[in-house]
C-alpha positions in Angstrom: 7.9 -38.6 8.5 4.9 -37.6 11.0 1.5 -37.6 9.9 1.6 -34.0 10.5 4.7 -33.3 8.2 3.4 -35.0 5.1 -0.2 -33.0 5.5 2.1 -30.0 5.5 3.9 -31.2 2.1 0.8 -31.8 0.4 0.2 -29.9 -2.5 -2.6 -27.5 -2.1 -4.9 -27.0 -5.5 -3.6 -24.2 -7.5 -6.9 -22.4 -6.7 -6.2 -22.6 -3.6 -2.5 -21.2 -3.9 -4.0 -18.3 -5.9 -6.8 -17.1 -3.6 -3.9 -17.0 -0.8 -1.6 -14.9 -3.2 -4.6 -12.8 -3.8 -5.6 -11.9 -0.1 -1.8 -11.6 0.9 -1.4 -9.2 -2.3 -4.7 -7.5 -0.9 -2.9 -6.8 2.1 -0.1 -5.1 0.8 -1.5 -3.1 -1.7 -4.1 -1.7 1.3 -0.9 -1.0 3.2 0.6 0.6 0.5 -2.6 2.3 -0.5 -3.1 3.5 3.1 0.7 4.6 3.7 1.1 6.3 0.3 -2.1 7.6 -0.6 -1.9 6.0 -3.8 -5.3 5.0 -5.7 -6.4 1.8 -6.6 -5.4 1.4 -10.2 -1.9 2.5 -9.3 -1.6 -0.4 -6.9 -2.9 -2.8 -8.9 -0.9 -2.0 -12.3 2.1 -2.0 -9.8 1.3 -5.7 -8.5 0.6 -6.5 -12.3 3.3 -5.9 -13.8 5.7 -6.9 -11.3 4.5 -8.0 -7.5 2.5 -11.1 -7.9 4.0 -14.4 -7.6 6.9 -12.7 -5.9 9.2 -15.2 -3.9 8.8 -14.4 -0.5 11.5 -15.7 2.4 9.7 -18.9 2.9 8.8 -19.9 -0.9 7.4 -18.9 -4.1 4.1 -17.2 -3.4 2.4 -18.1 -6.1 0.2 -16.2 -9.2 -2.4 -14.4 -7.6 -5.9 -14.9 -8.3 -6.0 -11.3 -9.5 -10.1 -10.9 -10.2 -10.2 -12.1 -6.6 -7.6 -9.7 -5.5 -9.3 -7.1 -7.2 -12.8 -7.9 -5.5 -11.0 -7.5 -2.4 -9.9 -4.3 -2.6 -12.6 -2.3 -4.4 -14.9 -3.8 -1.7 -12.4 -3.2 0.7 -13.1 0.8 -0.2 -16.3 0.8 -1.0 -17.7 -0.6 2.4 -14.8 1.0 4.7 -17.1 2.6 6.7 -19.1 -0.2 7.2 -16.4 -2.4 8.2 -14.6 0.1 10.3 -17.3 0.2 12.3 -18.2 -3.5 13.0 -14.5 -3.8 13.5 -14.4 -1.6 16.3 -17.3 -3.6 18.0 -15.2 -6.3 18.4 -11.7 -4.7 19.6 -11.4 -3.8 22.9 -11.3 -0.1 24.1 -7.6 0.6 23.7 -7.1 -1.1 20.8 -9.7 0.3 18.0 -8.5 0.4 14.4 -6.5 3.5 14.4 -4.3 2.7 17.4 -3.4 -0.7 15.1 -0.4 -0.9 12.6 -1.4 0.1 9.1 -0.4 -3.8 8.2 -3.1 -5.1 11.0 -5.7 -2.4 9.4 -5.4 -3.8 6.1 -5.9 -7.9 7.7 -8.5 -6.8 9.5 -10.4 -4.9 6.6 -9.3 -7.5 4.1 -10.5 -9.9 6.3 -13.8 -8.6 7.3 -15.1 -7.6 3.7 -14.9 -11.5 3.0 -16.2 -12.7 5.9 -19.5 -10.3 5.2 -19.6 -10.1 1.9 -18.1 -13.3 0.0 -20.7 -16.0 0.9 -18.9 -18.2 -1.3 -16.1 -18.8 1.2 -16.7 -20.6 4.4 -15.8 -18.6 7.1 -13.3 -21.1 8.8 -11.4 -21.0 5.7 -11.1 -17.0 5.4 -10.0 -17.0 9.3 -7.5 -19.1 8.8 -5.8 -17.7 5.8 -5.9 -14.3 7.1 -4.4 -16.0 10.5 -1.8 -17.3 8.0 -1.1 -13.9 6.2 -0.9 -12.1 9.8 1.8 -14.9 10.7 4.1 -13.4 7.1 4.0 -10.0 9.3 3.7 -10.6 12.8 4.4 -12.9 15.7 2.2 -16.0 17.2 0.6 -13.5 19.5 -0.7 -10.8 17.1 -1.9 -13.9 15.0 -3.8 -15.1 18.2 -5.5 -11.5 18.1 -6.5 -11.6 14.5 -8.0 -15.1 15.0 -10.1 -14.1 18.1 -11.7 -11.0 16.7 -12.3 -12.4 13.0 -13.9 -15.3 14.6 -16.5 -12.9 16.6 -16.6 -11.1 13.4 -17.5 -14.3 11.5 -20.0 -15.5 13.8 -21.8 -11.9 13.6 -21.5 -11.9 9.6 -22.1 -15.2 9.0 -24.3 -16.8 11.8 -25.9 -18.9 9.5 -23.0 -20.6 8.4 -22.1 -21.2 12.2 -25.9 -22.7 12.5 -25.7 -25.1 9.5 -22.2 -26.6 10.8 -23.9 -28.0 13.6 -26.2 -31.3 13.5 -29.4 -32.2 15.6 -27.4 -33.5 18.7 -25.1 -30.3 19.0 -21.9 -31.6 17.8 -20.2 -30.2 14.9 -20.2 -31.9 11.8 
């Protein structure tokens, strides 16, 4: 087995899996709320009763970190106007949020909230997590698109994290 294959089979810490599940759940919930018009409490009740820990095509998603999921959802709803305005600055004129698929909007909003307001999570972790969420719904091209937009958003929202990641000689640590 190659080193790359070994690294893919390593068990991730339970907290990391739970947060990944929460991010996926947040995107699904935001999508559902946008399309159905249902409120946060209704969607959370449904997730608490049956969706968390749901099995997906490529395996068990795992139990979500429910407080983290709820924090993302409440934060996106509270900050959506701010998030949308800033996200649109990082999107091309031909591809502003209203023109994007509802799932893509949910991904961008959840990731932008986390990048801007959840300072306890390093930006590269957030970006990687939401690129992985994107891959659950879209092809490689969309994942690259999400990566590029989120990288620019992170460099704006968390510039200090990128400055501290450099050593005195300009090389990344």
